[in-house]
LUMRO-603963 format. One record per residue (C-alpha): x negated, z, y; residue number from 0; residue in one letter. Coordinates in pm, 1 decimal. Layout:
# residues N
{X X Z Z Y Y k NUM r A}
...
END
This chain:
# residues 377
{X -10.6 Z -11.3 Y -1.6 k 0 r M}
{X -277.1 Z 71.1 Y 246.7 k 1 r T}
{X -452.4 Z -260.0 Y 157.9 k 2 r R}
{X -133.5 Z -435.0 Y 280.2 k 3 r L}
{X -53.8 Z -242.7 Y 572.2 k 4 r V}
{X -429.3 Z -313.8 Y 707.7 k 5 r I}
{X -364.6 Z -685.7 Y 613.9 k 6 r C}
{X -50.6 Z -694.3 Y 826.2 k 7 r I}
{X -179.7 Z -556.8 Y 1085.9 k 8 r L}
{X -480.7 Z -782.2 Y 1095.8 k 9 r L}
{X -222.3 Z -1067.5 Y 1054.5 k 10 r L}
{X -35.1 Z -931.5 Y 1364.2 k 11 r L}
{X -381.7 Z -930.1 Y 1581.8 k 12 r I}
{X -496.5 Z -1300.7 Y 1439.7 k 13 r S}
{X -144.9 Z -1443.7 Y 1608.3 k 14 r L}
{X -340.2 Z -1347.2 Y 1922.2 k 15 r L}
{X -562.4 Z -1647.0 Y 1858.2 k 16 r T}
{X -303.9 Z -1885.6 Y 1900.4 k 17 r V}
{X -4.5 Z -1710.7 Y 2070.8 k 18 r F}
{X 27.6 Z -1604.0 Y 2454.3 k 19 r K}
{X 27.2 Z -1221.5 Y 2535.4 k 20 r A}
{X 329.2 Z -1064.2 Y 2624.1 k 21 r F}
{X 181.6 Z -739.9 Y 2795.8 k 22 r E}
{X -137.5 Z -607.7 Y 2965.0 k 23 r Y}
{X -310.2 Z -430.3 Y 2685.7 k 24 r Y}
{X -222.7 Z -684.3 Y 2424.3 k 25 r I}
{X -384.6 Z -947.0 Y 2664.9 k 26 r W}
{X -703.8 Z -746.4 Y 2650.6 k 27 r M}
{X -673.2 Z -726.2 Y 2277.6 k 28 r L}
{X -628.5 Z -1093.2 Y 2280.4 k 29 r T}
{X -1010.9 Z -1147.9 Y 2451.0 k 30 r I}
{X -1133.7 Z -916.2 Y 2140.2 k 31 r V}
{X -936.3 Z -1118.6 Y 1889.0 k 32 r A}
{X -1067.9 Z -1474.9 Y 1988.0 k 33 r A}
{X -1407.3 Z -1405.2 Y 2121.6 k 34 r E}
{X -1521.0 Z -1158.5 Y 1867.2 k 35 r F}
{X -1329.6 Z -1319.2 Y 1581.8 k 36 r C}
{X -1593.2 Z -1297.1 Y 1351.0 k 37 r W}
{X -1556.5 Z -904.9 Y 1300.1 k 38 r V}
{X -1216.4 Z -946.7 Y 1226.8 k 39 r F}
{X -1307.3 Z -1237.9 Y 972.9 k 40 r I}
{X -1526.3 Z -976.2 Y 802.0 k 41 r I}
{X -1261.4 Z -722.4 Y 828.4 k 42 r F}
{X -1033.1 Z -1014.7 Y 649.7 k 43 r C}
{X -1274.7 Z -1076.9 Y 345.6 k 44 r V}
{X -1335.8 Z -710.5 Y 295.0 k 45 r I}
{X -949.0 Z -671.4 Y 271.7 k 46 r A}
{X -909.4 Z -973.8 Y 49.3 k 47 r L}
{X -1213.7 Z -840.3 Y -179.4 k 48 r L}
{X -1028.4 Z -509.1 Y -215.6 k 49 r S}
{X -750.5 Z -657.8 Y -396.6 k 50 r G}
{X -962.4 Z -672.6 Y -700.3 k 51 r F}
{X -934.9 Z -270.2 Y -696.2 k 52 r F}
{X -562.3 Z -257.6 Y -649.4 k 53 r T}
{X -249.6 Z -413.7 Y -823.8 k 54 r T}
{X 48.0 Z -263.4 Y -645.2 k 55 r K}
{X 134.3 Z -500.9 Y -359.9 k 56 r Y}
{X -169.5 Z -717.9 Y -437.6 k 57 r Q}
{X 3.0 Z -1066.0 Y -402.4 k 58 r L}
{X 189.4 Z -933.7 Y -43.7 k 59 r A}
{X -136.1 Z -840.9 Y 89.0 k 60 r G}
{X -381.9 Z -1127.5 Y -43.7 k 61 r T}
{X -124.3 Z -1374.9 Y 91.2 k 62 r I}
{X -118.5 Z -1179.5 Y 452.4 k 63 r T}
{X -475.0 Z -1126.4 Y 470.7 k 64 r G}
{X -527.4 Z -1474.5 Y 389.2 k 65 r F}
{X -306.3 Z -1598.5 Y 644.9 k 66 r L}
{X -495.3 Z -1374.6 Y 891.2 k 67 r A}
{X -843.0 Z -1517.4 Y 791.4 k 68 r L}
{X -717.1 Z -1847.7 Y 872.0 k 69 r I}
{X -615.1 Z -1758.2 Y 1219.5 k 70 r L}
{X -928.5 Z -1577.9 Y 1290.9 k 71 r F}
{X -1126.8 Z -1875.6 Y 1213.8 k 72 r V}
{X -926.0 Z -2094.4 Y 1455.2 k 73 r T}
{X -1120.5 Z -2016.2 Y 1742.9 k 74 r P}
{X -1429.4 Z -2126.0 Y 1594.0 k 75 r I}
{X -1268.2 Z -2454.8 Y 1428.9 k 76 r V}
{X -1141.2 Z -2538.6 Y 1783.2 k 77 r R}
{X -1468.4 Z -2448.8 Y 1954.1 k 78 r A}
{X -1633.9 Z -2698.0 Y 1739.0 k 79 r Y}
{X -1369.3 Z -2965.4 Y 1798.8 k 80 r M}
{X -1401.6 Z -2911.7 Y 2196.2 k 81 r V}
{X -1803.4 Z -2907.6 Y 2165.1 k 82 r A}
{X -1808.8 Z -3239.7 Y 1938.2 k 83 r G}
{X -1692.5 Z -3409.9 Y 2241.9 k 84 r T}
{X -1835.6 Z -3197.1 Y 2534.4 k 85 r L}
{X -2154.3 Z -3400.8 Y 2596.0 k 86 r K}
{X -1988.4 Z -3724.5 Y 2591.6 k 87 r Q}
{X -1699.7 Z -3588.7 Y 2837.3 k 88 r N}
{X -1982.5 Z -3421.9 Y 3063.8 k 89 r F}
{X -2216.1 Z -3722.4 Y 3079.4 k 90 r T}
{X -1890.8 Z -3930.9 Y 3155.2 k 91 r A}
{X -1872.5 Z -3773.7 Y 3480.7 k 92 r V}
{X -2222.6 Z -3689.3 Y 3571.1 k 93 r F}
{X -2423.0 Z -3981.8 Y 3381.9 k 94 r G}
{X -2663.7 Z -4014.7 Y 3166.2 k 95 r L}
{X -2947.5 Z -3724.2 Y 3090.2 k 96 r G}
{X -2677.7 Z -3479.9 Y 3233.7 k 97 r S}
{X -2673.9 Z -3278.3 Y 2937.3 k 98 r T}
{X -3042.0 Z -3275.2 Y 2888.8 k 99 r I}
{X -3226.4 Z -2970.6 Y 2991.1 k 100 r I}
{X -3595.9 Z -2947.3 Y 2947.0 k 101 r K}
{X -3715.8 Z -2689.5 Y 2701.5 k 102 r G}
{X -3342.5 Z -2632.0 Y 2535.1 k 103 r D}
{X -3453.2 Z -2819.5 Y 2218.9 k 104 r N}
{X -3114.3 Z -3011.7 Y 2220.0 k 105 r N}
{X -2897.9 Z -2698.3 Y 2206.1 k 106 r Q}
{X -2576.3 Z -2756.3 Y 2059.3 k 107 r P}
{X -2260.2 Z -2675.5 Y 2278.7 k 108 r P}
{X -2144.8 Z -2389.2 Y 1987.1 k 109 r F}
{X -2317.2 Z -2267.3 Y 1714.5 k 110 r S}
{X -2196.6 Z -1990.2 Y 1453.2 k 111 r I}
{X -2559.2 Z -1860.2 Y 1460.5 k 112 r G}
{X -2533.0 Z -1808.7 Y 1836.3 k 113 r N}
{X -2244.9 Z -1572.5 Y 1777.0 k 114 r M}
{X -2468.5 Z -1314.9 Y 1632.6 k 115 r F}
{X -2735.1 Z -1310.7 Y 1916.6 k 116 r K}
{X -2807.7 Z -1056.1 Y 2203.0 k 117 r G}
{X -2851.5 Z -1118.4 Y 2532.8 k 118 r N}
{X -3169.4 Z -1069.7 Y 2741.8 k 119 r K}
{X -3119.1 Z -860.3 Y 3026.4 k 120 r Q}
{X -3290.2 Z -895.0 Y 3408.3 k 121 r V}
{X -3304.6 Z -569.7 Y 3626.2 k 122 r K}
{X -3087.6 Z -675.6 Y 3944.1 k 123 r P}
{X -3224.4 Z -532.4 Y 4301.1 k 124 r K}
{X -2918.7 Z -402.9 Y 4492.3 k 125 r Q}
{X -2941.9 Z -546.3 Y 4870.9 k 126 r L}
{X -2705.5 Z -470.1 Y 5162.0 k 127 r T}
{X -2616.7 Z -805.5 Y 5300.3 k 128 r Y}
{X -2391.0 Z -684.1 Y 5569.2 k 129 r K}
{X -2289.0 Z -355.3 Y 5757.5 k 130 r T}
{X -1945.4 Z -268.7 Y 5919.0 k 131 r Y}
{X -1857.5 Z 72.6 Y 6034.9 k 132 r P}
{X -1854.5 Z 294.8 Y 5764.8 k 133 r G}
{X -1889.2 Z 16.7 Y 5496.8 k 134 r L}
{X -2190.3 Z -143.4 Y 5320.4 k 135 r Y}
{X -2146.0 Z -478.7 Y 5164.8 k 136 r L}
{X -2417.5 Z -525.1 Y 4888.9 k 137 r T}
{X -2516.5 Z -767.4 Y 4659.0 k 138 r M}
{X -2702.8 Z -750.7 Y 4307.9 k 139 r D}
{X -2966.3 Z -943.1 Y 4305.1 k 140 r Y}
{X -3099.8 Z -1109.8 Y 3964.5 k 141 r F}
{X -3442.8 Z -1284.4 Y 4072.6 k 142 r P}
{X -3529.7 Z -1581.6 Y 3882.3 k 143 r T}
{X -3774.0 Z -1543.1 Y 3581.2 k 144 r Q}
{X -3946.1 Z -1927.1 Y 3643.2 k 145 r V}
{X -4214.1 Z -1905.4 Y 3926.7 k 146 r V}
{X -4152.6 Z -2071.5 Y 4239.8 k 147 r G}
{X -3876.3 Z -2143.6 Y 4524.3 k 148 r R}
{X -3572.6 Z -2192.5 Y 4272.0 k 149 r R}
{X -3169.0 Z -2255.5 Y 4355.6 k 150 r P}
{X -2937.3 Z -1974.5 Y 4384.3 k 151 r C}
{X -2583.1 Z -1915.8 Y 4255.9 k 152 r V}
{X -2360.7 Z -1693.7 Y 4442.1 k 153 r V}
{X -2110.2 Z -1485.7 Y 4200.8 k 154 r I}
{X -1767.2 Z -1378.9 Y 4347.1 k 155 r V}
{X -1634.4 Z -1126.2 Y 4128.5 k 156 r H}
{X -1241.4 Z -1089.6 Y 4019.8 k 157 r G}
{X -1002.7 Z -831.1 Y 4010.9 k 158 r G}
{X -707.1 Z -905.0 Y 4175.3 k 159 r S}
{X -867.1 Z -924.3 Y 4503.7 k 160 r W}
{X -795.3 Z -525.8 Y 4544.8 k 161 r N}
{X -1041.3 Z -397.4 Y 4278.4 k 162 r K}
{X -1357.2 Z -492.7 Y 4099.1 k 163 r G}
{X -1715.8 Z -510.1 Y 4169.1 k 164 r D}
{X -2007.5 Z -731.7 Y 4142.8 k 165 r N}
{X -2134.6 Z -523.2 Y 3807.3 k 166 r T}
{X -1869.2 Z -742.2 Y 3645.4 k 167 r Q}
{X -1990.6 Z -967.2 Y 3340.5 k 168 r L}
{X -2368.4 Z -903.4 Y 3423.8 k 169 r P}
{X -2455.6 Z -1094.4 Y 3111.7 k 170 r E}
{X -2407.0 Z -1457.3 Y 3251.2 k 171 r L}
{X -2638.8 Z -1347.3 Y 3584.1 k 172 r N}
{X -2937.7 Z -1216.0 Y 3323.3 k 173 r S}
{X -2889.1 Z -1550.4 Y 3138.3 k 174 r Y}
{X -2912.1 Z -1766.2 Y 3433.4 k 175 r L}
{X -3172.2 Z -1580.1 Y 3597.8 k 176 r A}
{X -3366.7 Z -1638.4 Y 3291.7 k 177 r T}
{X -3278.1 Z -2000.4 Y 3268.8 k 178 r A}
{X -3447.3 Z -2024.0 Y 3617.3 k 179 r G}
{X -3177.1 Z -1962.6 Y 3906.7 k 180 r Y}
{X -3177.6 Z -1666.6 Y 4151.5 k 181 r N}
{X -2813.3 Z -1484.1 Y 4104.9 k 182 r V}
{X -2658.5 Z -1312.1 Y 4381.6 k 183 r A}
{X -2344.1 Z -1121.5 Y 4245.8 k 184 r A}
{X -2194.9 Z -989.1 Y 4596.3 k 185 r I}
{X -1921.1 Z -729.9 Y 4674.6 k 186 r N}
{X -1674.4 Z -824.1 Y 4940.2 k 187 r Y}
{X -1388.3 Z -620.3 Y 5137.5 k 188 r R}
{X -1087.4 Z -558.6 Y 4912.3 k 189 r L}
{X -710.0 Z -550.9 Y 4972.0 k 190 r A}
{X -501.0 Z -435.3 Y 5102.9 k 191 r P}
{X -703.9 Z -259.7 Y 5363.6 k 192 r K}
{X -871.4 Z -633.4 Y 5393.5 k 193 r Y}
{X -695.0 Z -929.0 Y 5369.5 k 194 r Q}
{X -757.8 Z -1302.1 Y 5385.5 k 195 r T}
{X -962.5 Z -1475.6 Y 5486.5 k 196 r P}
{X -1196.7 Z -1138.5 Y 5504.9 k 197 r A}
{X -1344.0 Z -1192.5 Y 5145.2 k 198 r P}
{X -1449.4 Z -1574.4 Y 5265.4 k 199 r V}
{X -1618.9 Z -1452.0 Y 5552.4 k 200 r E}
{X -1810.8 Z -1213.1 Y 5346.1 k 201 r D}
{X -1949.4 Z -1525.4 Y 5129.4 k 202 r V}
{X -2051.5 Z -1670.8 Y 5434.5 k 203 r H}
{X -2226.3 Z -1369.4 Y 5547.2 k 204 r N}
{X -2417.7 Z -1326.8 Y 5207.8 k 205 r A}
{X -2503.0 Z -1685.5 Y 5259.2 k 206 r M}
{X -2656.5 Z -1632.1 Y 5591.5 k 207 r V}
{X -2856.5 Z -1319.9 Y 5441.7 k 208 r Y}
{X -2995.2 Z -1521.9 Y 5174.9 k 209 r L}
{X -3093.8 Z -1831.1 Y 5391.2 k 210 r R}
{X -3253.8 Z -1564.8 Y 5608.1 k 211 r K}
{X -3434.1 Z -1397.3 Y 5350.4 k 212 r H}
{X -3523.7 Z -1689.6 Y 5146.5 k 213 r A}
{X -3894.9 Z -1662.5 Y 5147.3 k 214 r D}
{X -3920.7 Z -1298.1 Y 5011.6 k 215 r E}
{X -3657.4 Z -1394.8 Y 4770.4 k 216 r L}
{X -3772.8 Z -1737.9 Y 4633.9 k 217 r H}
{X -3452.2 Z -1928.0 Y 4723.5 k 218 r I}
{X -3436.7 Z -2317.5 Y 4741.1 k 219 r D}
{X -3228.5 Z -2314.8 Y 5057.4 k 220 r T}
{X -3106.2 Z -2673.5 Y 4967.4 k 221 r N}
{X -2962.7 Z -2566.7 Y 4626.8 k 222 r N}
{X -2700.8 Z -2318.7 Y 4639.3 k 223 r F}
{X -2388.2 Z -2307.3 Y 4419.2 k 224 r V}
{X -2114.8 Z -2088.8 Y 4415.6 k 225 r L}
{X -1926.9 Z -1925.2 Y 4137.5 k 226 r L}
{X -1600.2 Z -1734.5 Y 4116.9 k 227 r G}
{X -1402.7 Z -1590.0 Y 3862.5 k 228 r R}
{X -1011.5 Z -1528.4 Y 3885.9 k 229 r S}
{X -920.7 Z -1373.9 Y 4259.4 k 230 r A}
{X -1318.4 Z -1470.0 Y 4312.3 k 231 r G}
{X -1215.3 Z -1810.5 Y 4203.2 k 232 r G}
{X -991.2 Z -1814.6 Y 4498.2 k 233 r Q}
{X -1251.5 Z -1690.0 Y 4736.9 k 234 r I}
{X -1528.6 Z -1914.4 Y 4588.4 k 235 r A}
{X -1308.6 Z -2242.8 Y 4593.8 k 236 r M}
{X -1178.1 Z -2156.7 Y 4968.2 k 237 r L}
{X -1527.9 Z -2073.9 Y 5071.8 k 238 r A}
{X -1657.2 Z -2418.2 Y 4901.1 k 239 r A}
{X -1406.5 Z -2626.3 Y 5071.9 k 240 r Y}
{X -1349.5 Z -2493.7 Y 5407.0 k 241 r T}
{X -1698.2 Z -2336.3 Y 5525.5 k 242 r L}
{X -1928.4 Z -2642.5 Y 5448.8 k 243 r H}
{X -2232.9 Z -2406.4 Y 5410.7 k 244 r E}
{X -2571.3 Z -2561.0 Y 5437.7 k 245 r P}
{X -2744.3 Z -2646.4 Y 5129.9 k 246 r G}
{X -2411.0 Z -2607.9 Y 4901.3 k 247 r L}
{X -2441.0 Z -2827.4 Y 4605.0 k 248 r K}
{X -2157.2 Z -2714.0 Y 4366.5 k 249 r G}
{X -1876.3 Z -2491.3 Y 4277.0 k 250 r L}
{X -1774.7 Z -2339.8 Y 3967.3 k 251 r I}
{X -1454.6 Z -2183.3 Y 3916.3 k 252 r D}
{X -1361.5 Z -1982.9 Y 3624.9 k 253 r Y}
{X -976.8 Z -1943.2 Y 3606.9 k 254 r Y}
{X -925.0 Z -1915.3 Y 3970.6 k 255 r G}
{X -617.7 Z -1934.9 Y 4193.2 k 256 r V}
{X -615.7 Z -2267.7 Y 4332.4 k 257 r A}
{X -256.6 Z -2294.6 Y 4471.2 k 258 r D}
{X -155.4 Z -1958.9 Y 4666.4 k 259 r M}
{X 198.5 Z -2112.2 Y 4725.7 k 260 r V}
{X 267.8 Z -2222.0 Y 4369.4 k 261 r W}
{X 134.0 Z -1915.2 Y 4231.2 k 262 r G}
{X 387.1 Z -1700.8 Y 4465.1 k 263 r Y}
{X 671.1 Z -1908.3 Y 4361.9 k 264 r S}
{X 615.5 Z -1867.9 Y 3946.6 k 265 r I}
{X 489.1 Z -1526.7 Y 3927.0 k 266 r P}
{X 340.7 Z -1397.6 Y 3603.6 k 267 r A}
{X 538.0 Z -1162.6 Y 3353.3 k 268 r S}
{X 581.9 Z -820.6 Y 3510.2 k 269 r P}
{X 459.2 Z -687.7 Y 3175.2 k 270 r L}
{X 124.7 Z -831.0 Y 3255.3 k 271 r I}
{X 58.1 Z -801.1 Y 3630.6 k 272 r M}
{X 290.3 Z -795.1 Y 3922.9 k 273 r D}
{X 136.5 Z -1125.5 Y 4044.0 k 274 r S}
{X 374.8 Z -1139.7 Y 4373.5 k 275 r R}
{X 281.8 Z -761.4 Y 4508.2 k 276 r K}
{X -87.6 Z -853.2 Y 4463.8 k 277 r V}
{X -56.3 Z -1183.8 Y 4674.8 k 278 r L}
{X 133.1 Z -995.1 Y 4916.3 k 279 r V}
{X -138.7 Z -735.9 Y 4961.8 k 280 r D}
{X -414.1 Z -1000.7 Y 4984.7 k 281 r Y}
{X -217.3 Z -1268.4 Y 5228.8 k 282 r V}
{X -38.0 Z -998.8 Y 5408.6 k 283 r G}
{X 323.0 Z -1027.6 Y 5345.3 k 284 r G}
{X 552.6 Z -1252.9 Y 5147.3 k 285 r T}
{X 582.7 Z -1626.0 Y 5138.6 k 286 r Y}
{X 901.3 Z -1614.1 Y 5322.5 k 287 r Q}
{X 749.0 Z -1389.1 Y 5615.7 k 288 r Q}
{X 395.6 Z -1588.0 Y 5618.2 k 289 r V}
{X 446.3 Z -1929.5 Y 5467.3 k 290 r P}
{X 131.2 Z -2062.2 Y 5666.4 k 291 r D}
{X -85.4 Z -1800.5 Y 5555.9 k 292 r K}
{X -40.7 Z -1894.1 Y 5174.7 k 293 r F}
{X -88.2 Z -2258.3 Y 5279.9 k 294 r A}
{X -402.5 Z -2154.7 Y 5462.8 k 295 r A}
{X -535.3 Z -1955.5 Y 5150.9 k 296 r S}
{X -463.3 Z -2254.3 Y 4890.8 k 297 r S}
{X -788.7 Z -2392.4 Y 4799.7 k 298 r P}
{X -621.3 Z -2693.2 Y 4697.8 k 299 r I}
{X -499.6 Z -2775.8 Y 5044.9 k 300 r E}
{X -878.1 Z -2846.4 Y 5174.6 k 301 r Y}
{X -1010.2 Z -3070.6 Y 4917.9 k 302 r V}
{X -1113.1 Z -3391.9 Y 5056.9 k 303 r N}
{X -1380.1 Z -3660.3 Y 4992.6 k 304 r A}
{X -1678.3 Z -3478.6 Y 5114.5 k 305 r Q}
{X -1590.9 Z -3160.4 Y 4885.2 k 306 r S}
{X -1861.6 Z -3060.9 Y 4688.9 k 307 r V}
{X -1906.4 Z -3170.0 Y 4298.6 k 308 r P}
{X -1698.4 Z -2881.5 Y 4081.1 k 309 r T}
{X -1681.4 Z -2745.1 Y 3748.0 k 310 r L}
{X -1327.2 Z -2603.4 Y 3620.0 k 311 r I}
{X -1323.3 Z -2334.2 Y 3330.4 k 312 r I}
{X -985.3 Z -2233.7 Y 3220.5 k 313 r H}
{X -846.3 Z -2106.6 Y 2864.2 k 314 r G}
{X -498.5 Z -2257.8 Y 2778.8 k 315 r S}
{X -356.2 Z -1907.0 Y 2682.3 k 316 r N}
{X -441.3 Z -1756.6 Y 3000.5 k 317 r D}
{X -140.3 Z -1512.6 Y 3105.6 k 318 r V}
{X -272.0 Z -1400.2 Y 3431.9 k 319 r L}
{X -374.4 Z -1710.1 Y 3618.2 k 320 r V}
{X -185.3 Z -2026.5 Y 3490.1 k 321 r S}
{X -398.1 Z -2292.6 Y 3371.2 k 322 r P}
{X -167.0 Z -2515.9 Y 3589.6 k 323 r I}
{X -341.5 Z -2388.6 Y 3910.1 k 324 r H}
{X -666.2 Z -2580.6 Y 3717.8 k 325 r S}
{X -453.6 Z -2873.8 Y 3636.0 k 326 r Q}
{X -373.1 Z -2893.4 Y 3986.7 k 327 r K}
{X -698.4 Z -2850.1 Y 4110.2 k 328 r L}
{X -867.3 Z -3130.2 Y 3912.8 k 329 r A}
{X -554.8 Z -3364.1 Y 3991.6 k 330 r A}
{X -659.1 Z -3305.5 Y 4371.6 k 331 r R}
{X -1022.6 Z -3392.8 Y 4314.4 k 332 r L}
{X -936.9 Z -3715.4 Y 4121.1 k 333 r T}
{X -748.2 Z -3794.6 Y 4407.6 k 334 r K}
{X -1028.3 Z -3788.1 Y 4666.7 k 335 r F}
{X -1306.4 Z -3906.8 Y 4410.9 k 336 r G}
{X -1446.8 Z -3567.0 Y 4376.9 k 337 r V}
{X -1703.4 Z -3553.3 Y 4069.2 k 338 r K}
{X -1552.9 Z -3254.5 Y 3865.0 k 339 r H}
{X -1564.5 Z -3170.4 Y 3501.0 k 340 r F}
{X -1267.2 Z -2939.4 Y 3364.9 k 341 r Y}
{X -1355.3 Z -2753.0 Y 3072.3 k 342 r L}
{X -1045.6 Z -2665.2 Y 2858.8 k 343 r K}
{X -1045.3 Z -2421.8 Y 2617.1 k 344 r L}
{X -740.9 Z -2439.7 Y 2403.1 k 345 r P}
{X -759.6 Z -2085.6 Y 2229.1 k 346 r W}
{X -909.2 Z -1898.6 Y 2536.1 k 347 r A}
{X -701.5 Z -1635.2 Y 2768.4 k 348 r T}
{X -839.0 Z -1479.1 Y 3096.6 k 349 r H}
{X -1126.3 Z -1311.1 Y 3098.8 k 350 r G}
{X -1264.3 Z -1458.3 Y 2748.3 k 351 r F}
{X -1626.9 Z -1462.6 Y 2894.1 k 352 r D}
{X -1627.7 Z -1135.5 Y 2849.5 k 353 r F}
{X -1830.0 Z -1220.5 Y 2542.7 k 354 r N}
{X -2124.9 Z -1476.8 Y 2633.3 k 355 r L}
{X -2164.9 Z -1539.1 Y 2261.3 k 356 r N}
{X -1809.4 Z -1606.8 Y 2191.3 k 357 r G}
{X -1668.4 Z -1929.0 Y 2131.3 k 358 r P}
{X -1541.9 Z -1949.5 Y 2456.1 k 359 r G}
{X -1842.5 Z -1810.8 Y 2618.6 k 360 r G}
{X -2074.8 Z -2014.5 Y 2436.9 k 361 r Q}
{X -1908.0 Z -2350.1 Y 2558.8 k 362 r L}
{X -1830.2 Z -2220.3 Y 2902.6 k 363 r A}
{X -2220.4 Z -2097.4 Y 2980.2 k 364 r T}
{X -2334.2 Z -2445.7 Y 2804.9 k 365 r Y}
{X -2118.6 Z -2612.6 Y 3076.9 k 366 r T}
{X -2228.3 Z -2372.2 Y 3377.3 k 367 r V}
{X -2615.6 Z -2422.7 Y 3266.0 k 368 r E}
{X -2590.2 Z -2836.4 Y 3267.8 k 369 r R}
{X -2343.5 Z -2847.2 Y 3585.9 k 370 r F}
{X -2618.1 Z -2639.2 Y 3743.3 k 371 r L}
{X -2905.5 Z -2854.3 Y 3632.5 k 372 r N}
{X -2759.9 Z -3162.3 Y 3747.2 k 373 r V}
{X -2573.1 Z -3065.0 Y 4082.6 k 374 r V}
{X -2943.5 Z -2898.1 Y 4186.4 k 375 r T}
{X -3179.7 Z -3165.4 Y 4109.2 k 376 r K}
END
C-alpha cells in the first residue's frame, strides 16, 4: 500500500511537467518537477523496482509509477527536440558561425550529462552606483575571468516590481563571468514607494556609473547588453528601447512583461498572484485611472527599426507572465525588421532558470552565450 501511495504522489507531481500550475505553491513545485526531473526519475525507478518485494497492489503501483516515469522523462525528451533545431534556427537569424564559440568544443545545446554538473562560483564585488537621501543603490559586480577589457551584461532582477534583489539566480552571473563577460547585477527602487519610470532611471544611472568606472572595472564600453527577468524584463526592455544608451548592443528578455495594457486586461489567476494589484502599485493607478501610464510603460510601444537585437526566452507553461507577452514582442520586432530570436520552451514555467543545469536552464544558457557572442563582436 505504501508503494502505491508513493507512486500516486509521484504521478500527481509528474503531471506538472505537462500541465500548468493552478496555485502559487504548485507553481514553485512545477519548477522542481521539470528542471530537477532526474531526481524524480530516480524515485520512480526505485519505486518500480521495489515492486519485486511486494504483492499487494503491485499492478496498480507499477502502472502508476510507470506513467509517472514517462511524464518525468518528457522535459528531457522535449529539450532534445528543441536542441535538435536550435543551432539551425539561431544561425538563420544571426548568420553562419553565430553558434560557434572559441574553446567550447562544439558544446551541444542540451545533454543529460550536464544535468549533474556543478556550477563555478565567482565572488562579486558590491558597489554603490547611486545615492538618494536614505537610500543606497548597489550592484553585485562579477568581474570577467578573462584578461582585458570585456563586454558587460547588466542584469535586472524580477520580483513583481515590489520585492527581490540582485542576489537572485547568481549562477548565470558566475557562468558569464567565467565565459569572459563582466556582469553587473543591480538593485533598483521598488514599488509601491517608487513607481515607473524610477527603475528605468536606475538602469540608466547604473550604466552611467559603469561607463565612468570602465577603466578600473575592465569594461569595453562599446559592448553593453541588458538582461532582465520577469518584472526586471519589463524594466530592461523599456530601458533598452527608450534610453538609447551608448554602447548598448543587445537585450535579453527572460519571460518579461512586454505589454502592460494587455497584461492588465488579462490578469493572472488570483490563486497564483494578484497581478492587477501588482501593476497598479507599480504604475500608480488602475488602467481606467492612468491609461497613458500603462501605455508609456509598455516596452512594445517603443520598438522601431533602430531597436537593439533581442533575445526572448519564455516557457509555454508560464502562469505568472503569459507567453503571449513574448509572442506580441516577437511579432513587433518582426514588423520592424529587428534581429531577434525567440527561444520557446514548451514544458517550462516562470523561473525555470532557477536550475542552470536543468533542461530549460541548459538551453537558455546556451542561447544566451551565443547571443552575447554575436552581438558584442
